[in-house]
ZALO-466880 format. One line per 5 residues: number of its first residue (from 1); their letters; for each residue x, z, y of N, C-alpha, C, CB. Coordinates in steps of 0.05 Angstrom, whole numbers. Glycine has a CB too. Layout:
BEGIN
NUM> a> X/Z/Y/X/Z/Y/X/Z/Y/X/Z/Y  ...
% end
This chain:
BEGIN
1> mplwl> 1056/129/-201/1034/131/-167/1053/115/-153/1026/169/-148  1038/108/-135/1047/88/-111/1070/98/-92/1020/82/-91  1083/77/-93/1111/83/-76/1096/99/-46/1133/46/-67  1072/97/-35/1066/94/-9/1063/128/-19/1040/70/5  1046/138/-37/1040/171/-41/1064/183/-42/1025/179/-68
6> dllkt> 1090/168/-62/1106/186/-62/1123/192/-37/1118/180/-82  1123/171/-23/1136/175/10/1116/200/21/1132/141/35  1099/200/13/1082/218/35/1088/242/27/1050/214/36  1088/252/0/1098/280/-8/1135/288/-2/1089/281/-42  1142/264/6/1174/273/14/1172/289/37/1195/247/22
11> pmaap> 1194/309/38/1192/325/60/1208/306/89/1207/357/50  1195/315/109/1202/304/139/1230/310/142/1185/318/164  1244/288/159/1276/301/165/1275/308/182/1300/288/166  1298/331/197/1297/349/215/1287/342/239/1318/359/218  1278/363/257/1270/353/277/1291/336/301/1257/375/284
16> etprl> 1289/320/316/1318/314/324/1312/318/354/1332/282/315  1344/322/346/1358/347/381/1364/325/394/1393/374/381  1369/327/418/1380/311/440/1400/294/438/1388/325/458  1412/307/423/1437/295/417/1440/279/398/1453/310/412  1418/283/379/1419/268/354/1399/242/357/1409/289/329
21> kamrr> 1383/247/392/1369/214/394/1387/205/417/1331/210/405  1408/225/427/1418/198/445/1434/183/428/1434/204/472  1441/184/397/1462/178/384/1445/157/379/1477/196/362  1419/171/370/1403/141/357/1400/117/377/1369/148/347  1398/124/401/1397/104/416/1421/94/424/1382/109/436
26> tfqvl> 1436/101/427/1462/88/429/1464/65/392/1492/120/435  1462/84/377/1466/61/354/1437/41/355/1469/80/318  1426/43/367/1409/23/372/1409/-5/390/1393/35/378  1425/9/413/1429/-14/434/1452/-23/414/1438/-6/470  1472/-8/409/1494/-36/405/1478/-50/378/1536/-25/396
31> cilca> 1463/-35/360/1457/-56/344/1447/-93/358/1433/-40/327  1431/-79/376/1414/-107/385/1439/-116/406/1376/-102/403  1465/-100/413/1485/-116/422/1505/-132/410/1495/-104/434  1505/-127/387/1513/-138/360/1504/-162/348/1509/-121/342  1471/-170/350/1457/-182/346/1461/-207/363/1438/-169/345
36> ltvaf> 1458/-198/395/1462/-210/410/1495/-227/411/1455/-194/428  1509/-214/402/1531/-233/418/1544/-252/396/1558/-212/434  1531/-244/368/1542/-269/342/1513/-284/348/1550/-254/297  1493/-281/357/1476/-303/356/1482/-321/387/1441/-290/351  1491/-316/407/1510/-324/431/1541/-331/433/1509/-305/449
41> vsplt> 1548/-328/407/1575/-330/403/1588/-359/412/1579/-325/373  1572/-383/409/1594/-405/429/1582/-413/462/1597/-440/411  1566/-396/466/1566/-393/499/1589/-377/511/1539/-379/508  1585/-351/492/1608/-330/511/1624/-339/502/1612/-298/512  1650/-351/477/1665/-368/479/1671/-386/495/1663/-376/467
46> ailgr> 1651/-406/508/1660/-422/534/1666/-407/554/1641/-438/546  1643/-395/556/1650/-377/576/1674/-354/584/1631/-366/576  1680/-343/563/1695/-332/564/1730/-331/551/1680/-319/559  1728/-350/545/1752/-364/524/1757/-354/498/1780/-362/536  1779/-344/494/1785/-339/475/1796/-305/458/1797/-358/478
51> iapig> 1783/-292/486/1776/-260/484/1748/-257/479/1783/-242/510  1729/-277/485/1703/-270/463/1699/-261/446/1693/-280/454  1721/-279/427/1714/-271/389/1737/-238/387/1734/-310/357  1751/-236/403/1765/-207/395/1735/-181/407/1805/-203/420  1726/-196/433/1707/-167/440/1679/-166/421/1695/-166/476
56> iaall> 1678/-186/411/1661/-190/394/1669/-175/371/1657/-215/390  1690/-172/347/1704/-167/329/1704/-135/333/1730/-183/329  1713/-129/364/1713/-96/370/1684/-92/371/1730/-84/400  1673/-100/389/1629/-87/382/1628/-84/358/1596/-111/387  1633/-99/340/1627/-108/308/1646/-78/291/1646/-151/297
61> istav> 1674/-76/310/1678/-50/291/1673/-23/294/1700/-48/285  1668/-23/325/1662/3/339/1632/7/325/1662/2/377  1609/-9/329/1583/-12/317/1591/9/285/1574/-54/312  1600/-8/262/1605/9/244/1612/35/242/1617/1/234  1638/34/256/1653/67/264/1632/90/276/1679/64/294
66> yttly> 1607/82/302/1589/96/309/1565/91/288/1584/91/337  1566/78/268/1540/81/245/1543/98/230/1534/61/227  1570/95/223/1588/122/200/1578/154/211/1633/121/207  1593/150/238/1578/177/245/1555/187/253/1587/186/258  1534/172/261/1516/167/264/1501/185/232/1517/134/270
71> vvrkn> 1510/170/219/1495/182/196/1494/196/178/1491/174/188  1530/207/184/1535/233/177/1523/255/180/1551/239/184  1520/252/215/1511/276/226/1485/277/221/1517/279/254  1470/259/218/1438/259/216/1430/269/182/1425/225/225  1450/265/162/1440/275/139/1459/313/144/1450/249/106
76> radqa> 1479/313/156/1482/340/155/1454/359/177/1516/345/167  1447/350/193/1421/370/203/1397/366/186/1409/363/236  1388/342/171/1370/331/157/1379/357/135/1374/296/150  1401/355/117/1403/376/98/1409/412/111/1427/365/78  1406/406/132/1415/439/146/1381/442/144/1434/443/188
81> wldaa> 1362/438/153/1338/438/164/1324/439/136/1332/414/185  1327/424/118/1316/429/85/1327/465/76/1335/399/58  1357/460/83/1362/485/67/1340/511/83/1400/494/70  1352/510/106/1334/531/117/1295/529/121/1348/534/146  1291/504/112/1260/512/95/1258/513/71/1239/494/99
86> tsqet> 1274/516/52/1276/529/26/1282/554/34/1295/519/6  1311/563/31/1307/591/34/1279/617/49/1330/593/47  1268/590/71/1238/608/85/1227/615/58/1210/586/108  1225/586/55/1205/592/22/1204/613/1/1210/572/2  1231/610/-9/1241/631/-33/1238/661/-22/1278/626/-43
91> as> 1242/659/6/1241/693/27/1219/706/16/1234/692/67  1198/678/22/1166/688/25/1151/698/-4/1145/661/38
% end
């Protein structure tokens, strides 16, 4: 069976709550900021001096921590939604 057909048969993720939506957007902004700061590390170092690499490292670490938090919460919400959907199917 082709992969795309397998993916079509896979249950959808849980509906996104406003909190998860805000977390997803924050995650996206952090990823974009990481990419920009790494891409422009030389100009940032020229402007900010020795504090630039420290700030970039702090941004990378905070992005990693936030990503972990987001993934855990998203997986928990998806699993709860799938459990609820499964229990409704068995109750019918």
